[in-house]
C-alpha positions in Angstrom: 0.0 0.0 0.3 2.9 2.4 0.8 4.6 1.7 -2.4 1.2 1.9 -4.6 -1.3 3.6 -3.0 -3.9 2.5 -5.5 -3.9 -0.3 -8.3 -0.9 -1.1 -9.8 -2.7 -1.1 -13.0 -5.8 1.0 -13.1 -5.3 3.4 -10.5 -8.5 2.7 -8.3 -7.4 4.3 -5.0 -10.6 2.7 -2.8 -8.1 0.2 -0.8 -10.7 -1.8 0.4 -11.4 -2.9 -3.1 -7.7 -3.8 -3.6 -5.7 -6.9 -2.8 -2.2 -7.2 -1.9 -0.5 -9.8 -4.0 3.1 -11.1 -3.9 4.7 -11.4 -7.4 6.7 -14.2 -6.3 4.4 -16.8 -4.6 4.3 -16.5 -1.0 4.9 -20.6 -0.8 7.9 -20.4 -3.2 9.7 -17.4 -1.4 12.3 -17.2 1.4 11.4 -14.9 4.5 12.8 -12.2 2.9 11.4 -11.9 -0.4 8.0 -12.5 1.6 8.5 -9.4 3.4 10.3 -7.3 0.5 7.7 -4.3 -0.4 9.5 -4.8 -4.3 7.4 -8.5 -4.2 4.0 -7.1 -4.3 1.8 -5.7 -6.5 -1.6 -3.8 -5.3 -4.5 -5.1 -7.7 -8.0 -4.6 -8.7 -9.8 -8.3 -7.6 -9.9 -9.2 -10.8 -6.4 -8.7 -11.9 -5.4 -10.2 -8.6 -7.0 -13.1 -9.3 -5.6 -13.3 -12.9 -2.3 -12.5 -12.0 -2.1 -15.3 -8.8 -3.9 -18.0 -11.6 -1.1 -17.4 -13.9 -3.0 -15.9 -16.7 -2.0 -12.6 -16.6 1.8 -11.1 -16.1 3.5 -8.2 -16.9 6.8 -7.4 -19.1 9.8 -5.5 -17.9 8.2 -2.4 -19.3 4.7 -3.0 -17.3 3.4 -4.1 -20.0 0.3 -6.8 -19.4 1.2 -10.2 -20.7 -2.2 -12.1 -21.1 -2.4 -15.9 -21.9 -4.0 -17.4 -24.5 -6.3 -19.5 -22.1 -8.5 -16.2 -21.8 -10.8 -15.4 -24.7 -11.8 -12.2 -26.1 -15.0 -12.7 -24.6 -13.2 -13.2 -21.1 -11.1 -10.2 -21.6 -14.1 -7.9 -22.6 -16.1 -9.0 -19.7 -13.6 -8.8 -17.3 -12.8 -5.5 -18.5 -9.4 -6.3 -19.0 -7.5 -4.6 -22.1 -4.5 -5.6 -24.1 -2.7 -1.6 -23.5 -3.0 -1.9 -19.7 0.6 -1.5 -17.8 2.0 -1.0 -14.6 1.8 2.6 -13.4 5.4 2.4 -12.2 8.2 -0.5 -12.4 11.4 -0.3 -10.4 14.4 -3.1 -11.0 13.3 -4.9 -8.0 9.8 -5.6 -9.2 11.3 -6.6 -12.3 13.6 -9.3 -10.8 10.1 -10.7 -8.9 8.2 -10.6 -12.6 10.7 -12.1 -14.2 10.0 -15.4 -11.7 6.4 -14.8 -12.2 6.9 -15.1 -16.2 8.8 -18.0 -15.8 7.2 -19.9 -13.1 3.7 -18.8 -12.8 2.6 -17.5 -16.0 0.4 -19.9 -18.3 1.0 -18.3 -21.8 -0.8 -21.3 -23.2 
């Protein structure tokens, strides 16, 4: 919350509607990684679920990558767009996103 202040993607600022999400999953993280604020995103619930499920991730520029498991109808219904990006991205976040892309994301 301190780093993002609002949804990492949409900017939605009602904190009661947002979910804090580890980029590198809690179960795969060391104690240090679990507490590292760079290992986190603050997300709208639909984005959080898709991210945790590996159906979306983000590249090193923060651009959303969307799994082929999601149809265009799914994306439209969930209001997920191909032009979505993280509002900011640090080297620490990039490191964790690399892990997410390689170990969690389900491209197909």
